[in-house]
MIKOLBA-173199 format. One line per field, with one value per residue: residue in one letter; chain; y, x negated, z of N, C-alpha, C in turn. Coordinates in pm, whole numbers, plus 50000, padded with zeros to 5 digits. Atoms other than C-alpha are relative to their C-alpha. Example, Ala and Ser with C-alpha at 12.3 -4.5 7.8 and 13.67 -1.06 7.14 Angstrom:
REM MIKOLBA-173199
r A S
c A A
nY 49881 49881
nX 49911 50082
nZ 50000 49994
caY 49550 49894
caX 48770 48633
caZ 50780 50714
cY 50120 50109
cX 49910 50077
cZ 50000 50073
***
This chain:
REM MIKOLBA-173199
r M T A T S K K P L D L P S L A S E V R S G H R A A L A R A I T L I E S R R A D H Q A S A R A L V Q E L L P D T G R A I R V G I T G S P G V G K S T T I D A L G M Y L I A Q G H K V A V L A V D P S S A R T G G S I L G D K T R M A R L S A E P N A F I R P S P S S G T L G G V A A K T R E A M L L C E A A G F D V V L V E T V G I G Q S E T A V C D M T D F F L A L M L P G A G D E L Q G I K K G L V E L A D M I A I N K A D G D N I P R A N L A A G E Y R A A L H I L T P R S M H W Q P P V I T Y S A A T G N G I A E L W Q S V L D H R T A T T P S G E F D A R R R E Q Q V K W M W T L L E D R W K A K L R S D P S I R A K V R S T E A A V A E G T I T P T L G A D Q V A E L I G
c A A A A A A A A A A A A A A A A A A A A A A A A A A A A A A A A A A A A A A A A A A A A A A A A A A A A A A A A A A A A A A A A A A A A A A A A A A A A A A A A A A A A A A A A A A A A A A A A A A A A A A A A A A A A A A A A A A A A A A A A A A A A A A A A A A A A A A A A A A A A A A A A A A A A A A A A A A A A A A A A A A A A A A A A A A A A A A A A A A A A A A A A A A A A A A A A A A A A A A A A A A A A A A A A A A A A A A A A A A A A A A A A A A A A A A A A A A A A A A A A A A A A A A A A A A A A A A A A A A A A A A A A A A A A A A A A A A A A A A A A A A A A A A A A A A A A A A A A A A A A A A A A A A A A A A A A A A A A A A A A A A A A A A A A A A
nY 49879 49879 49901 49921 50075 50012 49876 49996 49915 49876 49968 49855 49934 50043 49930 49859 49991 50023 49878 49894 50030 50062 50113 50121 50042 50057 50133 50089 50024 50095 50129 50049 50056 50119 50109 50103 50023 49959 49874 49894 49975 49922 49864 49940 49959 49881 49889 49954 49935 49870 49909 49994 49864 49928 50065 49980 49878 50019 50054 50138 50043 50134 50008 50137 50017 50123 49981 49938 49883 49879 49948 49935 49875 49909 49953 49910 49874 49937 49958 49880 49890 49961 49934 49865 49924 49977 50114 50105 50120 50132 50108 50130 50107 50119 50106 50128 50086 49936 50086 50076 49918 49872 49899 49949 49862 49998 49988 49882 49877 49956 49924 49878 49941 49861 49996 50063 49905 49880 49997 49990 50125 50116 50118 50116 50118 50069 50146 50059 50084 50123 49985 49868 49922 49949 49888 49888 49945 49929 49882 49902 49939 49919 49880 49910 49947 49900 49880 49935 49941 49879 50025 49964 50085 50137 50081 50141 50076 50144 50066 50011 50142 50062 49926 49882 49882 49971 49957 49862 49917 49989 49917 49872 49912 49993 50120 49970 50116 49964 50091 49976 49972 50116 50057 50134 50118 49961 49972 50129 50072 49933 50059 49912 49957 49891 49879 49955 49940 49883 49864 49943 50082 49916 50074 49955 50008 49922 49910 50041 50075 50067 49910 50044 50124 49966 49934 50103 50081 49918 50003 50132 50011 49914 50073 50110 49945 49951 50109 50049 49911 49939 50022 49881 49927 49863 49999 50087 50017 49954 50074 49903 50050 49925 50063 49991 49972 49857 49919 49944 50056 50028 49896 50031 50119 49959 49916 50090 50046 49889 49982 50109 49963 49889 50051 50096 49949 49933 50096 50088 50130 50016 50042 50130 50104 50021 50071 50138 50062 50027 50119 50113 50023 50071 50140 50064 50029 50105 50126 50033 50048 50134 50091 50010 50086 50137 50047 49985 50082 50141 50093 49971 50038 50146 50034 49952 50097 50119 49967 49991 50138 50060 49938 50049 50140 50008 50056 49894 49898 49874 49917 50049 49971 49858 49983 50051 49906 49878 50025 49994 49860 49938
nX 49914 50082 49977 49883 49878 49978 49942 49854 49954 49938 49903 49974 50114 50001 49890 50039 50102 49934 49925 50094 50055 50131 49997 50046 49889 49898 50049 49988 49858 49952 50059 49922 49872 50027 50047 49901 49999 49872 50015 50018 49871 49918 50055 49970 49859 49991 50065 49913 49883 50048 50027 49884 49951 50091 49996 49880 50003 50080 49937 50047 49990 50046 50055 50020 50040 50076 50145 50052 49921 50070 49947 50104 50038 49887 49999 50115 49967 49887 50047 50083 49910 49924 50092 50023 49878 49995 49944 50086 49949 50036 49974 49988 49979 49924 50053 49980 50117 50113 50062 50105 50091 50029 49911 50050 50046 50139 50078 49958 50056 50111 49942 49945 50125 49982 49909 50067 50095 49928 49963 49854 49940 50023 49966 50001 49922 49930 50016 49869 49953 49946 49867 49973 49935 50105 50063 49908 49987 50122 50012 49904 50053 50115 49945 49957 50120 50058 49916 50027 50133 49993 49999 49864 49965 50047 49986 50005 50027 49975 50066 49905 49968 49905 49918 50068 49934 49882 50046 50046 49882 49922 50066 50040 49893 50004 50069 50055 50047 50096 49998 50101 49946 49976 49876 49989 50007 50000 49862 49932 50050 49979 49896 49885 49993 50094 49949 49884 50049 50085 49946 50060 50096 50105 50086 50139 50094 49949 50108 50064 49919 49890 49886 49879 49949 49941 49871 49909 49963 49911 49868 49942 49961 49882 49885 49972 49942 49864 49902 50001 49935 50104 49988 49942 49903 50049 50133 50024 50146 50063 50114 50099 50131 50109 50131 50075 50140 50019 49921 49882 49872 49996 49917 49861 49966 49971 49881 49884 49983 49936 49865 49917 49964 49906 49873 49934 49987 49874 49891 50028 50052 50140 50001 49933 50094 50097 49933 49984 50131 50032 49925 50063 50127 49969 49969 50125 50078 49931 50028 50140 50014 49942 50098 50114 49959 50000 50138 50083 49952 50038 49887 49917 50076 49992 49865 49989 50071 49915 49889 50058 50025 49869 49954 50087 49969 49865 49906 49903 50002 50064 49905 49995 50130 50002 49914 50071 50107 49937 49959 50122 50033 49896
nZ 50000 50010 49896 50039 49978 49857 49950 50008 50108 49954 50104 50013 50067 50139 50065 50014 50105 50128 50030 50038 50132 49985 50092 49932 49913 50087 50041 49883 49976 50100 49962 49886 50045 50081 49914 49968 49855 49942 49927 50100 50066 49906 50000 50130 49998 49914 50069 50109 49938 49949 50112 50089 50026 50088 50131 50082 50080 50122 50120 50012 50140 50031 50136 50043 50139 50019 50002 50122 50041 49956 49873 49921 50066 49984 49861 49987 50067 49932 49868 50015 50037 49881 49907 50055 49971 49856 49928 49945 50067 49951 50096 49934 50097 49965 50085 49933 50009 49935 49900 50068 50080 49938 50057 50127 49988 49956 50122 50073 49943 50083 50110 49941 49949 49955 49886 49887 49940 49958 49858 49986 50048 49915 50079 49911 50040 49891 50005 50024 49889 50055 50058 50056 49895 49914 50068 50003 49865 49965 50085 49949 49879 50042 50063 49893 49937 50091 49993 49871 50010 50081 50144 50043 50114 49983 50122 49964 50123 50003 50112 50111 50022 49909 49906 49949 50057 49919 49869 50009 50030 49878 49899 50058 50049 50147 50049 50132 50075 50104 50115 50103 50134 50085 49949 50058 49914 49860 49962 49987 49883 49872 49916 49986 49861 49977 50065 49922 49876 50026 50006 50121 50072 50055 50094 49984 50112 50113 50044 50125 50096 49931 49978 50072 49941 49871 50027 50047 49883 49917 50061 49978 49860 49980 50053 49908 49877 50025 49992 49863 49904 49915 49855 49938 50082 50010 50063 50115 50005 50123 50055 50045 50039 49935 50008 49875 50033 50030 49909 50069 49958 49856 49936 50033 49924 49863 50000 50001 49862 49928 50055 49946 49862 50011 50052 49911 49863 49964 49984 49887 50048 49958 49859 49990 50043 49892 49891 50044 49994 49859 49959 50068 49932 49875 50031 50044 49879 49927 50071 49975 49862 49997 50060 49909 49888 50050 50017 49881 49888 50029 49997 50118 50119 50015 50048 50138 50085 50008 50091 50135 50047 50032 50125 50107 50026 50053 49902 49973 50106 49962 49928 49862 49942 49966 49882 49883 49967 49949 49861 49917 49975 49917
caY 50000 50339 50630 50815 50535 50525 50885 50926 51079 51442 51477 51843 51946 51738 51889 52239 52175 52037 52346 52566 52396 52219 51972 51725 51719 51657 51366 51222 51260 51074 50800 50773 50720 50460 50255 49925 49933 49954 50233 50431 50386 50518 50818 50876 50883 51135 51348 51359 51442 51723 51869 51822 52187 52295 52082 52101 52425 52278 52201 51823 51696 51330 51251 50922 50788 50479 50425 50641 50913 51156 51181 51265 51526 51674 51692 51851 52115 52179 52194 52447 52658 52655 52747 53041 53146 53146 52803 52532 52191 51843 51534 51197 50859 50579 50260 49912 49762 49985 49716 49535 49818 50111 50291 50416 50770 50673 50622 50909 51158 51159 51292 51559 51708 52070 52005 51779 52067 52321 52425 52489 52134 51807 51468 51146 50792 50583 50224 49980 49770 49490 49626 49910 50015 50048 50272 50488 50526 50625 50863 51033 51089 51210 51454 51598 51634 51817 52053 52120 52198 52475 52303 52452 52222 51843 51634 51265 51038 50691 50436 50429 50058 49889 50013 50272 50511 50484 50519 50843 50979 50918 51135 51433 51729 51706 51390 51444 51172 51207 51057 51032 51166 50930 50858 50553 50242 50431 50546 50190 50076 50332 50214 50358 50369 50592 50837 50850 50935 51205 51572 51652 51468 51618 51502 51526 51560 51811 51956 51950 51693 51554 51860 51743 51397 51550 51769 51471 51267 51555 51561 51188 51208 51500 51291 50999 51220 51355 51011 50952 51094 51345 51292 51646 51834 52153 52049 51909 51757 51947 51792 51991 51942 52040 51967 51887 51913 52270 52389 52492 52443 52396 52728 52630 52292 52454 52708 52419 52292 52635 52662 52326 52451 52772 52574 52321 52536 52755 52453 52281 51997 52060 52033 51739 51545 51600 51488 51175 51105 51129 50864 50637 50679 50566 50249 50177 50201 49980 49713 49731 49680 49382 49224 49304 49135 48824 48809 48905 48703 48348 48175 48352 48286 47910 47900 48107 47861 47575 47752 47830 47461 47358 47606 47492 47125 47205 47078 47417 47700 48028 48201 47980 48023 48402 48379 48171 48416 48713 48553 48529 48905 48994
caX 50000 49858 49825 50090 50345 50296 50411 50780 50973 51062 51380 51454 51104 51126 51465 51329 51029 51251 51474 51167 51080 50770 50689 50498 50790 51033 50818 50809 51185 51248 51006 51207 51537 51371 51246 51420 51339 51655 51519 51409 51751 51921 51685 51745 52121 52079 51846 52079 52374 52170 52082 52427 52534 52231 52328 52575 52462 52242 52343 52318 52247 52227 52015 52027 51905 51747 51370 51184 51448 51220 51371 51043 50947 51296 51283 50938 51058 51388 51220 50963 51238 51438 51136 51070 51431 51358 51493 51336 51369 51374 51352 51473 51490 51745 51585 51714 51380 51173 51120 50907 50758 50757 51016 50989 50936 50601 50460 50661 50501 50201 50439 50566 50220 50333 50618 50403 50163 50434 50474 50845 50903 50931 50925 51017 51117 51361 51275 51548 51570 51672 52011 52140 52362 52050 51892 52200 52229 51866 51877 52191 52025 51704 51915 52067 51722 51595 51892 51827 51466 51585 51579 51875 51862 51839 51777 51854 51706 51832 51663 51981 52041 52343 52520 52255 52441 52763 52570 52408 52734 52892 52638 52597 52803 52701 52604 52380 52327 52017 52020 51781 51829 51958 52322 52405 52289 52227 52588 52705 52494 52593 52802 53150 53138 52831 52985 53302 53097 52887 52961 52732 52537 52203 52007 51633 51343 51528 51209 51025 51155 51388 51616 51851 51878 51945 52220 52373 52365 52526 52812 52865 52871 53116 53347 53314 53394 53709 53870 53790 53987 53764 53694 53809 54113 53909 53595 53533 53182 52965 52700 52381 52041 51714 51344 51175 50838 50886 51137 51391 51743 51646 51807 52128 52122 52109 52375 52613 52553 52646 52946 53074 53065 53242 53512 53579 53554 53870 54101 53939 53811 53447 53512 53749 53479 53233 53488 53559 53186 53151 53420 53262 52930 53087 53223 52889 52716 52980 52932 52555 52594 52823 52562 52285 52482 52524 52149 52024 52242 52091 52417 52609 52331 52341 52718 52688 52432 52665 52950 52723 52629 52995 53077 52776 52879 53235 53393 53555 53646 53451 53770 53794 53421 53459 53743 53528 53238 53472 53600 53240 53196 53526
caZ 50000 49908 50147 49950 49983 50364 50404 50493 50208 50278 50072 50159 50049 49732 49648 49709 49484 49208 49230 49197 48869 49002 48725 48945 49189 48904 48784 49139 49172 48847 48955 49277 49094 48870 49167 49241 49613 49822 50044 49738 49576 49890 49894 49523 49573 49855 49643 49343 49571 49730 49390 49235 49287 49081 48780 48494 48334 48061 47704 47663 47311 47213 46906 46717 46386 46240 46270 46018 46002 46184 46532 46700 46442 46465 46845 46824 46576 46755 47095 46977 46818 47143 47353 47120 47192 47566 47659 47875 47709 47861 47639 47772 47602 47614 47485 47577 47477 47701 47966 47710 47506 47745 47532 47178 47301 47455 47107 46969 47209 46977 46711 46951 46982 47008 47250 47470 47530 47613 47979 47915 47791 47983 47808 47986 47881 48086 48180 48097 48417 48183 48083 47873 48162 48374 48115 48089 48467 48515 48220 48355 48690 48524 48323 48642 48798 48489 48505 48874 48781 48548 48208 48023 47720 47757 47445 47492 47226 47141 46917 46710 46757 46910 47221 47300 47069 47270 47596 47482 47341 47681 47863 47628 47508 47143 46954 46653 46393 46174 45826 45531 45176 44910 44987 44771 44954 45277 45282 45229 45522 45785 46075 46077 46456 46454 46208 46418 46728 46561 46621 46328 46060 45964 45658 45731 45486 45267 45122 44791 44545 44811 44817 44537 44694 45036 44893 44718 45039 45230 44983 45019 45398 45389 45173 45417 45717 45552 45555 45924 46216 46397 46768 46844 46721 46760 46571 46224 46222 45973 45749 45703 45542 45704 45712 46042 45866 45742 46001 45737 45867 46234 46332 46152 46324 46667 46573 46504 46859 46995 46763 46889 47248 47148 46966 47241 47555 47537 47508 47806 47587 47678 48053 48003 47818 48102 48361 48160 48136 48515 48564 48301 48480 48809 48646 48479 48817 48975 48707 48756 49131 49080 48853 49101 49380 49165 49109 49455 49696 49715 49808 49531 49280 49346 49292 48975 48836 48914 48733 48437 48412 48416 48139 47933 47968 47869 48192 48256 48021 48013 48131 48441 48497 48490 48742 48977 48956 49009 49330 49457 49427 49592
cY 50124 50095 50080 49928 49984 50124 49993 50101 50121 50049 50149 50074 49963 50071 50146 50019 49979 50126 50113 49975 49938 49870 49869 49946 49938 49859 49900 49964 49899 49861 49938 49937 49875 49880 49901 49971 50056 50133 50117 50033 50082 50145 50072 50048 50127 50122 50055 50071 50139 50102 50020 50141 50080 49943 50044 50121 49986 49956 49863 49950 49860 49995 49854 49996 49875 50029 50056 50123 50131 50059 50077 50134 50104 50057 50098 50138 50074 50053 50127 50121 50051 50073 50142 50090 50024 49886 49915 49867 49873 49897 49868 49895 49891 49891 49866 49907 50050 49917 49922 50090 50129 50111 50060 50138 50008 50013 50128 50129 50050 50079 50120 50080 50141 50006 49941 50096 50125 49996 50008 49879 49888 49877 49876 49885 49942 49851 49934 49925 49876 50012 50140 50088 50060 50120 50123 50066 50081 50128 50109 50072 50087 50131 50101 50062 50108 50129 50076 50070 50121 49979 50018 49932 49862 49923 49854 49919 49854 49940 49982 49857 49956 50096 50125 50128 50041 50051 50146 50095 50026 50081 50138 50079 49996 49883 50021 49874 50047 49895 50040 50036 49871 49927 49854 49887 50036 50024 49870 49933 50066 49934 50101 50054 50116 50131 50056 50067 50134 50130 50076 49896 50094 49915 50059 49985 50067 50104 49945 49929 49933 50087 49958 49873 50027 50065 49900 49914 50077 49999 49868 49983 50087 49929 49887 50052 50043 49890 49937 50102 50058 49974 50115 50066 50145 50009 49899 49985 50049 49905 50103 49928 50085 49926 50020 50038 50148 50091 50062 49928 49971 50102 49973 49877 50039 50086 49915 49946 50108 50022 49894 50035 50113 49951 49914 50051 50062 49904 49911 49867 49974 49949 49864 49887 49971 49925 49853 49925 49965 49872 49875 49963 49920 49852 49924 49962 49886 49863 49955 49940 49862 49897 49981 49909 49853 49944 49995 49911 49852 49906 50021 49950 49850 49958 50045 49903 49874 50024 50010 49861 49934 50056 49945 49856 49981 49942 50105 50105 50124 50092 49960 50029 50146 50026 49956 50096 50129 49984 50007 50144 50062 49985
cX 49912 50035 50125 50129 50032 50069 50153 50042 50073 50096 50030 49889 49996 50110 49966 49898 50060 50075 49908 49935 49862 49998 49958 50109 50112 49961 50013 50146 50056 49942 50077 50131 49981 49957 50112 50006 50128 49990 49981 50133 50091 49952 50034 50144 50018 49941 50089 50123 49962 49985 50121 50053 49913 50000 50122 49996 49921 50088 49938 50025 49943 49955 49974 49962 49915 49850 49954 50075 49935 50053 49894 49959 50111 50003 49885 50032 50112 49957 49917 50085 50074 49912 49970 50121 50018 50057 49890 50062 49948 50038 49998 50028 50089 49958 50016 49881 49885 49937 49884 49896 49959 50084 49941 49940 49855 49907 50032 49941 49881 50050 50080 49884 50020 50085 49933 49907 50068 50036 50150 50073 49963 50049 49987 50080 50072 49976 50136 50058 50071 50137 50017 50069 49899 49931 50089 50010 49877 49985 50097 49944 49878 50047 50043 49879 49935 50080 49975 49865 49997 49992 50143 50041 49941 50029 49981 49989 50037 49931 50094 50037 50100 50072 49933 50064 50120 49959 49957 50116 50078 49931 49961 50122 50014 49916 49961 49946 49909 50002 49889 50065 50021 50122 50013 50000 50003 50141 50076 49962 50027 50114 50113 50010 49910 50052 50119 49958 49934 50078 49939 49909 49899 49907 49859 49923 50055 49895 49940 50095 50121 50125 50124 50061 50066 50137 50105 50049 50097 50142 50070 50047 50121 50126 50040 50069 50145 50105 50004 50072 49893 50026 50075 50099 49955 49868 49994 49849 49941 49889 49902 49875 49894 49869 49927 49855 49975 50074 50123 50127 50010 50088 50147 50049 50039 50126 50127 50027 50072 50143 50096 50046 50103 50139 50075 50021 50137 50116 49984 49941 49858 49993 50065 49906 49899 50064 50018 49867 49961 50068 49939 49868 50024 50026 49878 49916 50063 49974 49857 49982 50062 49899 49880 50034 49998 49859 49923 50041 49973 50119 50090 49930 50009 50137 50019 49932 50084 50117 49949 49980 50131 50055 49919 50034 50142 50102 50101 49988 49924 50093 50009 49868 49991 50085 49928 49889 50057 50041 49880 49966 50097 49975
cZ 50000 50114 49971 50035 50148 50057 49992 49894 50057 49892 49989 49928 49852 49922 49975 49888 49862 49958 49953 49865 50004 49920 50067 50092 49918 49956 50115 50026 49902 50028 50115 49953 49914 50083 50029 50150 50060 50073 49905 49932 50090 50003 49870 49995 50083 49930 49889 50056 50050 49888 49909 49975 49903 49858 49921 49909 49870 49883 49976 49857 49985 49854 49966 49853 49988 50002 49865 49956 50044 50129 50079 49940 50014 50141 50024 49940 50072 50136 49993 49962 50124 50101 49953 50025 50151 50082 50063 49959 50067 49896 50076 49894 50058 49904 50070 49993 50084 50111 49940 49936 50068 49942 49876 50015 50045 49880 49927 50056 49918 49880 50050 50058 50054 50127 50125 50073 50055 50150 50023 49942 50096 49925 50088 49942 50120 49989 49999 50118 49949 49938 49946 50102 50095 49938 50008 50137 50037 49917 50044 50121 49968 49937 50106 50071 49913 50002 50130 49999 49906 49850 49949 49870 50027 49873 50038 49872 50019 49878 49882 49968 50105 50092 50054 49947 50084 50137 49999 49973 50128 50109 49947 49951 49849 49951 49855 49934 49887 49890 49902 49867 49922 50048 49957 50099 50148 50050 50020 50131 50133 50075 50016 50142 50030 49942 50077 50131 49976 50001 49883 49937 49936 49914 50008 49869 49874 49961 49871 49905 50064 50012 49922 50059 50134 49982 49954 50117 50089 49945 50023 50145 50031 49952 50095 50127 49981 50012 50141 50090 50092 50147 50067 49905 49979 49924 49887 49984 49868 49955 49947 49950 50067 49978 50132 49974 49976 50097 49936 50047 50149 50073 49975 50079 50143 50008 50000 50140 50081 49953 50055 50141 49999 49958 50101 50143 50031 50027 50123 49960 50049 50144 50018 49961 50110 50117 49966 50006 50143 50047 49934 50068 50129 49973 49951 50120 50079 49936 50024 50140 50017 49945 50092 50117 49957 49993 50132 50117 49970 49995 49879 49874 49974 49945 49855 49905 49982 49903 49856 49941 49958 49869 49883 49962 49948 50096 50048 49890 50048 50080 50147 50071 50043 50124 50127 50043 50058 50146 50095 50036 50099 50147
***
């Protein structure tokens, strides 16, 4: 055990340092919420509760896109633009594979060279804890800590694969889907669910010879969006083109984020979405704790294994097996 770990945790001091924008304190606080130790988890809950009044004022933007679309370069360009406008920017990652790889953003930080060196930027991956729900929970809490530390824009990146998209959509105010030029086959391959979630589609790499292809792709996506029911009755998702490499279109991209907030605030939709996200977060945490109880209690674990074996052998149905496991938790 290190000398540091022997010291009792001074939560009031840590909370005060986070509020003051102390970057090392913010990093320690996020490490605390990521810990699996029971005492650390209790302290983390107390810390987040203490800082809750200092949260909620940031603009939360989720960013998704398939590998190679230029998420890291886009975040680097957008982050630098926002800092030039006087903002403080936090970048978080949701990656269900991060328990094995350390999170895609760890490698991507080398492609966020400018943002990584900025004192008004904070970049942090989230470990997965083995489940996507675990990633989402830790990222939500990290987001609140960043807001308490004075970061007024939080960019949450997802790898753009599977349920991570829904998880990020459920914790942000604005969900941005990045696409590549060349509609055709790419348009055929996009997931309808992703397009339905998106508050905006942005076509990257609209520079040089790619500009005509980017414009063509934008037209195809606009046509696709017109046949889908928008998530909001107050917002029709726009489709824009931009270049993360040159910076062209980055200002327009951010303006759309601001326009979305302006459009959804008067009706109460913006606040309603955040309230709904809070409730979803509670249920996600509850499900995680149920699963943790199943894994951690030795007597329950033995009975679960026995039920699993019976289901695998076909002596009981999966439905009956689920009922038996549910009774163990109750």
